[in-house]
N, C-alpha and C positions, 0 to 999 in steps of 0.2 A: 367480104370473106373476112372474117378477124384470123388474125396471123396466130398458127397454132401455139408459135416458136414464142411466144410472147407471155403463154402461161406456162412455161416451163418455171423449175426453181435457174438459181445459178449457180448451184454442183449442175444440174443434168443441164445447163447449155453449157458449162465447161466443160463436163465428159465429151458433149459433141466436136464442140471445135474446135475441141485435144484429139479424140478422135480423125476427125479432116481434116488436120496437119500433121498426123502422122508422129502427136508428137504425146500420147497419152502411155501411163506406163501399166503393168503389167500388174498390176493391184484394182488401178485405176479400171481396166480395159475390162477384168474381170467384176468386180464389182456394179458397173454401165451393163455389162452384159445382165447380169443378175436381176439387176432393176430391171430390165426390159423384161424380162421371163416373167414376171410377176406383177407387171403394167403395162395392160394393152393398150390405156391413151400417151404413154414415152414410147413405145414400142411405133405407134403408126406416128406422131410427129416427128420420131427419130427416123425413119423409112424417107416422110416425105422431105423431110430437107438436105437429106443425105442427097437423094434423089436429086431436090432442085440445084444444089451445092456443084454434084457429078453434071447435071447438065448446063452450069452456064459454065464449068470450069470446061467444057468439049467446045463451047459457042468461041472461048475468045483461040481454044486450041486450034479449027477448021473455019473459024465464020460463018458458022452456018446457023443460020436460022430455027428455034427452039417450035418444037412439035407444041398443037394446042391442048394435050391430052396429059 
């Protein structure tokens, strides 16, 4: 399966990275939310990316295996 993240624009990737790191500013966060509301493909990729990132961070914290779902 092709990595959907690679299909994002540089700006979309920056939004997600800043959101994930907690460094996104208020204006950028609002712009990203508006973009997500208008672009279902970005919304889907963002959900998948953030869910995977969350799973990986929990793996590092707990040492548990990731589920295959």
